[in-house]
C-alpha positions in Angstrom: 0.0 0.0 0.0 1.5 3.3 -1.0 1.1 7.1 -0.9 -1.9 8.9 0.4 -3.9 5.6 0.4 -1.6 4.1 2.9 -1.7 7.2 5.1 -5.5 7.4 5.1 -5.9 3.7 5.8 -3.3 3.9 8.6 -5.1 6.8 10.3 -8.5 5.1 10.0 -7.2 1.9 11.5 -5.8 3.8 14.5 -9.0 5.8 14.8 -11.2 2.7 14.8 -9.0 0.9 17.3 -9.0 3.9 19.6 -12.8 4.2 19.5 -13.2 0.4 19.9 -11.0 0.5 23.0 -13.1 3.4 24.4 -16.3 1.4 23.9 -14.8 -1.8 25.4 -13.6 0.0 28.4 -16.9 1.7 29.0 -18.8 -1.6 28.7 -16.3 -3.4 31.1 -18.2 -2.1 34.1 -21.5 -4.0 33.8 -23.0 -2.7 37.1 -22.3 1.0 37.3 -21.1 2.4 34.0 -19.3 5.8 34.0 -21.3 8.8 32.7 -20.8 9.0 28.9 -20.0 12.8 29.2 -17.1 12.1 31.6 -15.7 9.2 29.5 -15.9 11.5 26.5 -14.2 14.3 28.4 -11.4 11.9 29.5 -10.9 10.7 25.9 -10.7 14.3 24.8 -8.2 15.0 27.5 -6.0 12.2 26.3 -6.4 13.3 22.7 -5.7 17.0 23.1 -4.7 18.2 26.6 -2.1 15.5 27.5 -0.3 15.7 24.1 -0.2 19.5 24.3 1.1 19.3 27.9 3.8 16.7 26.9 4.9 18.9 24.0 5.2 22.0 26.2 7.3 20.1 28.8 9.5 18.6 26.1 9.9 22.0 24.5 10.8 23.6 27.8 13.5 21.0 28.7 14.8 20.4 25.2 13.6 16.7 25.2 13.2 14.9 21.8 9.5 14.8 20.9 7.8 11.5 21.7 4.4 12.0 20.1 4.6 9.1 17.7 3.4 5.5 17.7 5.2 3.4 20.3 6.2 0.8 17.6 8.8 3.3 16.3 10.7 2.8 19.6 11.9 -0.4 18.0 13.9 1.4 15.3 17.3 2.6 16.5 17.4 5.9 14.7 18.3 7.6 18.0 19.1 6.5 21.6 16.4 5.5 24.0 14.3 8.5 25.0 13.7 7.7 28.7 12.9 11.2 29.6 10.3 11.5 26.9 8.7 8.2 28.0 8.5 9.6 31.6 7.0 12.9 30.3 4.4 10.9 28.3 3.2 9.2 31.5 3.3 12.4 33.5 1.2 14.3 31.0 -1.5 11.5 30.8 -1.4 11.2 34.6 -2.1 14.9 35.1 -5.2 14.6 33.0 -6.2 11.4 34.8 -5.7 13.0 38.2 -7.7 16.2 37.1 -10.7 14.1 35.9 -10.8 11.8 38.9 -10.1 14.5 41.4 -12.8 16.8 40.0 -15.4 14.1 39.8 -14.4 12.2 42.9 -17.9 10.8 43.5 -17.7 8.7 40.4 -14.7 6.9 41.7 -15.8 3.8 43.7 -13.1 1.2 43.0 -10.2 0.2 40.8 -12.4 -0.5 37.8 -13.6 3.1 37.7 -10.1 4.4 37.7 -9.0 1.8 35.1 -11.8 3.0 32.7 -10.7 6.6 32.9 -7.0 5.8 32.6 -7.6 3.4 29.7 -9.8 6.0 27.9 -7.2 8.7 28.3 -4.5 6.3 27.0 -6.7 5.6 23.9 -7.0 9.3 23.2 -3.3 9.7 23.6 -2.6 6.8 21.2 -4.9 8.4 18.6 -3.0 11.7 19.0 0.3 9.9 18.4 -1.0 8.2 15.3 -2.5 11.5 14.0 0.7 13.4 14.3 2.7 10.6 12.7 0.4 10.3 9.7 0.1 14.1 9.2 3.9 14.2 9.1 3.9 11.4 6.4 1.7 13.7 4.2 4.8 15.7 3.4 6.5 12.7 1.9 3.4 10.9 0.7 4.9 10.1 -2.7 7.5 7.8 -1.2 5.4 6.3 1.6 5.1 2.5 1.6 3.2 0.8 4.3 1.8 -2.8 4.3 -1.3 -3.7 6.2 0.8 -5.6 8.8 2.8 -2.5 9.6 -0.3 -0.3 9.8 -1.9 -2.7 12.2 1.3 -3.0 14.3 1.5 0.8 14.5 -2.1 1.1 15.7 -1.8 -1.8 18.1 1.4 -0.5 19.7 -0.4 2.7 20.6 -2.8 0.7 22.7 0.0 0.2 25.2 -0.9 3.7 26.3 -4.2 2.2 27.5 -2.2 -0.3 29.5 0.3 2.2 31.1 -2.4 4.7 32.0 -5.0 2.1 32.9 -2.6 0.6 35.5 -2.2 4.1 37.0 -6.0 4.7 36.9 -6.7 1.3 38.6 -4.3 2.3 41.5 -6.0 5.7 41.8 -9.4 4.0 41.9 -8.3 1.5 44.5 -6.9 4.2 46.7 -10.0 6.4 46.4 -12.6 3.6 46.7 -11.2 1.1 49.1 -8.8 3.2 51.2 -11.3 6.1 51.3 -10.8 9.8 51.3 -8.7 12.2 49.3 -5.6 10.9 51.1 -6.2 7.4 49.7 -6.8 8.8 46.2 -3.7 10.9 46.3 -1.6 8.0 47.6 -3.0 5.7 44.9 -2.3 8.4 42.3 1.4 8.8 43.3 1.9 5.1 43.3 0.1 4.8 40.0 2.4 7.5 38.4 5.5 5.7 39.6 4.3 2.3 38.4 3.2 3.7 35.0 6.6 5.5 34.5 8.6 2.5 35.5 6.5 0.2 33.3 7.0 2.5 30.2 10.7 2.9 30.9 11.1 -0.8 31.1 9.3 -1.3 27.9 11.5 1.3 26.1 14.7 -0.2 27.6 13.8 -3.7 26.3 12.6 -2.7 22.8 15.6 -0.3 22.2 18.5 -2.0 24.0 17.3 -5.6 24.5 18.8 -7.9 27.1 22.0 -9.9 27.1 21.6 -13.2 25.3 19.8 -14.5 22.3 17.5 -12.1 20.4 14.6 -14.4 21.1 15.0 -13.6 24.8 14.5 -9.9 24.1 11.5 -10.7 22.0 10.0 -12.9 24.7 10.5 -10.1 27.3 8.8 -7.6 25.1 5.8 -10.0 24.8 5.9 -10.5 28.5 5.9 -6.8 29.3 3.0 -6.2 26.9 0.8 -9.1 28.1 1.6 -8.7 31.7 -0.1 -5.3 31.7 -3.1 -6.6 29.8 -3.5 -9.5 32.1 -3.2 -7.2 35.1 -6.0 -5.1 33.7 -8.2 -8.1 33.0 -7.5 -9.3 36.6 -8.6 -5.9 37.9 -11.8 -6.0 35.9 -12.7 -9.5 37.3 -11.8 -8.6 40.8 -13.7 -5.2 40.7 -16.8 -6.9 39.3 -16.8 -9.3 42.2 -16.3 -6.4 44.6 -19.2 -4.5 43.0 -21.4 -7.6 43.2 -20.5 -7.9 46.9 -21.5 -4.2 47.4 -24.8 -4.7 45.7 -25.6 -7.8 47.8 -24.6 -6.1 51.0 -26.5 -2.9 50.3 -29.7 -4.3 48.7 -30.3 -7.2 51.1 -31.7 -4.6 53.5 -33.9 -3.2 50.7 -35.3 -6.7 50.2 -36.2 -6.8 53.9 -37.8 -3.4 53.6 -39.9 -4.6 50.6 -38.3 -2.2 48.2 -37.0 -5.1 46.1 -37.8 -8.8 45.9 -35.4 -11.6 46.3 -35.9 -12.5 42.6 -35.0 -8.9 41.6 -31.8 -8.9 43.7 -30.7 -12.3 42.2 -31.4 -10.9 38.7 -29.2 -7.9 39.4 -26.4 -10.0 40.8 -26.4 -12.5 37.9 -27.1 -10.2 35.0 -26.4 -6.6 35.9 -28.4 -4.2 33.7 -28.5 -6.6 30.8 -31.0 -8.9 32.5 -32.4 -6.4 34.9 -33.4 -3.8 32.3 -35.4 -0.7 33.0 -34.9 2.3 35.2 -35.5 0.4 38.4 -32.4 -1.7 37.8 -30.3 1.4 37.4 -31.8 3.0 40.5 -31.2 -0.1 42.5 -27.5 -0.1 41.6 -27.3 3.6 42.3 -28.9 3.1 45.7 -26.4 0.3 46.5 -23.4 2.4 45.7 -24.9 5.5 47.5 -25.1 3.3 50.6 -21.5 2.2 50.1 -20.4 5.8 49.8 -22.5 6.7 52.9 -20.6 4.0 54.9 -17.4 5.7 53.8 -18.6 9.1 54.7 -18.8 10.2 51.0 -22.6 10.6 50.7 -25.4 11.9 52.8 -28.4 9.9 54.3 -30.7 12.2 52.2 -29.2 10.8 49.0 -30.0 7.3 50.1 -33.5 8.2 51.1 -34.3 10.0 47.8 -33.1 7.0 45.8 -35.0 4.5 48.0 -38.2 6.6 47.6 -37.8 6.8 43.9 -37.3 3.1 43.7 -40.4 2.5 45.7 -42.3 4.9 43.5 -41.2 3.0 40.4 -42.3 -0.2 42.0 -45.7 1.2 42.8 -46.0 2.3 39.1 -45.3 -1.3 38.0 -41.8 -0.9 36.7 -39.7 -4.1 36.7 -36.2 -4.2 38.2 
């Protein structure tokens, strides 16, 4: 594939993969999905604010620009840009912290933080790809890209979802399970360090390799890539179990009060909104997490009362949970 066709196809593949990642991350939380407007805001922050911040920092300190697909780190045109890798993670982290700090009430557990971090990473990956393909327009007549290379370029950008998703998961864990701003800030600082070290390790291996056979370096690159993905999958599984436990704990009382039936609670626990359907299912989950926040001192009894009364009203009107 050559010329302008290769550039357009390459950009479209990166765009589709970034949007697909956004949708998958949003759907990962089956019980309490993040507000679409906040997910969109986080994606925009990763696409525009974080790249601009990274560029300004690199410009101020004379660091080589890093806004390019991560696959290009494999080509030894220059030395490893460790400072640039750290700046990448710092810029994404600033956006992540700003979003999760401003809308603290949306952060209940590691999964919530993972969603926001992963979405910011997807936006950043699209920004990297966009800059790269715009630069190629200047030499479109000599551009040659096969579909395998285009796919690899797009896929490598998704490592941003992994790096920032890990940081987000730690922010969410600190905010939701350790409670309070202190827990959130502590999780954020640990998340930044882990994301930076993870990215630095990836750069070191892909650019310098490790002593021994080339196959060893290739295996380590694969390990570094999949380890992060498996960690995120583990976070999703663990967080869904935690959310299920919160729903069971909070709504058992509502069954005793007659607000919900045993069958409705089982339906929520086994199918989330997919089997529950309707506004009452959403209200029931909102009530469960409002009670969870109340137990942590992050909500008021009035919020719980309003949700309970609305749920009872929907039941009287004949709405199914």
